[in-house]
N, C-alpha and C positions, 0 to 999 in steps of 0.2 A: 461820673463814675458811680456804678452801683456797688454799694458797700456789702461786704460779707457780714451777715447777721450772726454774731457769735453769742452763745449762752454758756457761761461758766457755772456749772453746778458743783456745789461743795457741801459736804455734811455740815461744816462749820460748828463742830462740837468741841474738838480738842482746844481750839483757840479761845473758847469761852470758859472751859472748865480747868485748864492747866495754865497757871501764871507764866511758867517758863516758855510755853509755846505761844502764849499771848504776847510775850515780849518780842518774839521773832516775827509774828504775824498779827499785829494788833488789830488790823482790819479784816483778818481772815485770809487764808491762802488764795481764795478766789479773787479778791480785790488786789492782792499783790501781783498775781499773774496778770490780771487785767491791766494794771498800771504798766507792767513790764513789757507787754506785747502791744500796747496802744499804738495805732497807726491810722493814717487817713483813710485806708481802705477797709477798716474794720469798725463795725458798730457792735459794741460789747455790752452785754447785760450780765449781771451777777445775781444768782439765786442760790438758795440753800434749803436744806431739809426741813427747817422749822418755818419756812415761809408758807403762806396759803397754798394748798394743793401740793405741798412739798416742793414748791418751786417749779412744778411740772404741769401747769394748767394747759388746757388745749390751746389757748392763745399763745403761750410761750413756746410750746413744742412746735406748733404749726407756723411760727414766724422765726424759726431758727434754721440757719443753713449749716452751721457746724456747732456741735455741743462738746464741751470739755467736761470730764467727769472725774471728781476726786472724792473718794469715800474710804472709810477705814473701819470705824467701830460700830456703825449703825446700818450696815448693808440690809439686815433683816427688816428694818423699819420702813424701807422704801416699798410703797404699795405695789402689788403685782399688777393692778390695772394700769398704773402709770408706766410701769416698765413695759407693758404690752404696747402702750401708745408710742413710747420712745422707739421700741423695736420696730414697729410699723413704719415710723417716720424714717428710720435708717434704711429699711428696705426700699422705701420710696425715693431715697436720694440724699438724706441728711448725712453729713459727715459726723463721725464720733471719734474723739480723742480721749482715751482712757489713761489716767495718770496714776502711777505708783500703786498704792494698795487698792485702787479701783479694779485690779485684776480679779478680786473676789466679789465684785458687784454683781447684782442680779442681771443687769443689762449686758455686761461683758460675757458672763457665763451663758446667758441665753443666746447671744449672737455666735459664740464660738462652739457651743454644744459640748464644752469640756469642763472639767473641774477647775482648771486654771490654778491648780495647787503648785507650790514651790517650796524651797527652803529659805529660811531667813535668819538673820542674826543682827542684833542692834549693838554695835561696838564702835560706831563712829569712824569706820575705817575709810581709807582712800578708795575711790572708784575711778577706774580708767575706762572710758567708753571708746571703743574702736569703731570707726566709721568704715564698714565693709561694703557700703553701697554708695560710693562717691558720685555716681551717676543720678541718684534719685533726688527729686525736688526737695524732699525733707532734709537731706543732709547737706544742702548747699551752704557754703560759708563756714563750715565746721572744721574742715581740715582732716588730717589723718586720724586724730583722736583728740579728746579733751578729758580733763580730770575734775572730779568733784572732791574737795578735801575731806569731807566727812559725810558719810551716807550709810543708811541701813543696807545691809547685804541682802540681796535676793540671789538665790542660787538654783541651779538646775538639779532635778528635772522640772521644767516648767511645762505643765500639761496644757498645751494649746494645739490648735489644728495644724496638720502638716502642710496645709496650703498657705501658711503665712510666709511672707517674704521678710527676711531678716535684714535690718538696716544697721543696727548697732549690736555689738557684743561687748559685754563688760567683764573686766577682771577686777576683783576686789583684793585688797591688801592681804586678807586672810587666806587667799588662794582660790576662792570660788569664781566660777564664770556664770554668765547669764545672758540670755537673748533679751537685751534691754530695750530694743526698739524694733517692733514688728508691725507689718501692715497686712490687712485683709480687705477683701471686698465681699459684701453680703447684699444681695439684691442689687439695687442701684447705688448703694451707699459705700463709702470708703471709711475704714476704721484704722486707727493708729494706736498701738499701745506703747507707752513710754514710761520706763521704770523709775527714773529719778523723782524725788519729791517727798521724802520722809518729813513729817511735820516738825521733828525735833531739830532740824538743821535748816539753814537759810538757802536752800537749794534754788528756790524760785526767785532769787535775786541774781543768780548767775547768768551772765550774758549768753553763754552757749546753750543753756537749757531753754532760755526764753527764745533764742533764735530757732531752735528745733521746733518748739511749739508754734511759733509764728509761721514757719515754713509748712508745718503740718496742716494748719488751718487753711492755708491757700491751696495746698494739695487736695484736701478733703472737701473743699467747697463743691456743691452739687452742680453738675452740668444742667440737670433738669430735675423736676419732681414728677414722678409718675406712679400711679396706683399699681400695686402688684396684684394681679388677678389671673384667673384661668378662663379667658373668654372663649366662647364659641366663635369660630372664624370661618368665613366663606372660603370656598375653594378658589385658587388662583387659576387653575386650568379646568376644562370641562371634564366631569367625571362620567365615564361610560359604564362602569361597573354597576350592575343592578343588585340591590340588597333588599330583601323583603322582611328583614328582622325588625323588631320594635326599636324605637328610639328612646333611650333612657338617659341621655346626657343631660346634665344640669350645669348652670353657670354658678361657679363657686367663688367664694372669697378665699384669701390665703389662710384664714383661720379655720377653714373647713366648712363653714356655714354656707348655705345656698342663698343666692340673691333672689 
């Protein structure tokens, strides 16, 4: 069995700076998630912002099938050149799962082309996530809905692309609703945004949340990796039209540079 190579990227700042959060996630959110989703078909690696190359070295990016991304207070610190490499890898086939406040990460905004803005409130209220796509691989084993006892409220309007497919809609105790689970495709890569996971609550110990993340990894795994380019291609059929104009075509990379 070929294992799915999973990299969990986490800022890992709150857990080191706030004793109350450290008490919930003493080893970091990334390691808690890794432990919760561990399975024979997954090869899981945890990295963080303060690691060498911010945890995003060429070796790590190029040996990842599915990347999970959790960020919150240090989005601006993530280097643009590393974001560009992750972006390229997604377009070439890597799956990406963006968690909770990762909606404002550079990589998610880059891939969606939107501000990804939303409303929020931290009151520890109940969240009920409705499964509106029971046919989708990510929602399997979840049931009609599940509840999180205490969570940060995220509310509409959520500025994301209209081509997203909605899997979960949340209702919060205070009355707000939110598209809490959405999927996209960009290039050859699959992307899933999943809202639960505020650092102040033990959300990543809950079985339903871990089930969704595990399902998402298996859905997002690449079928293949292939470079995105704009190649010159030969004709399939014979061309009879005669053209005397100059040839000015060039072979380009997806970043606009010429090969």
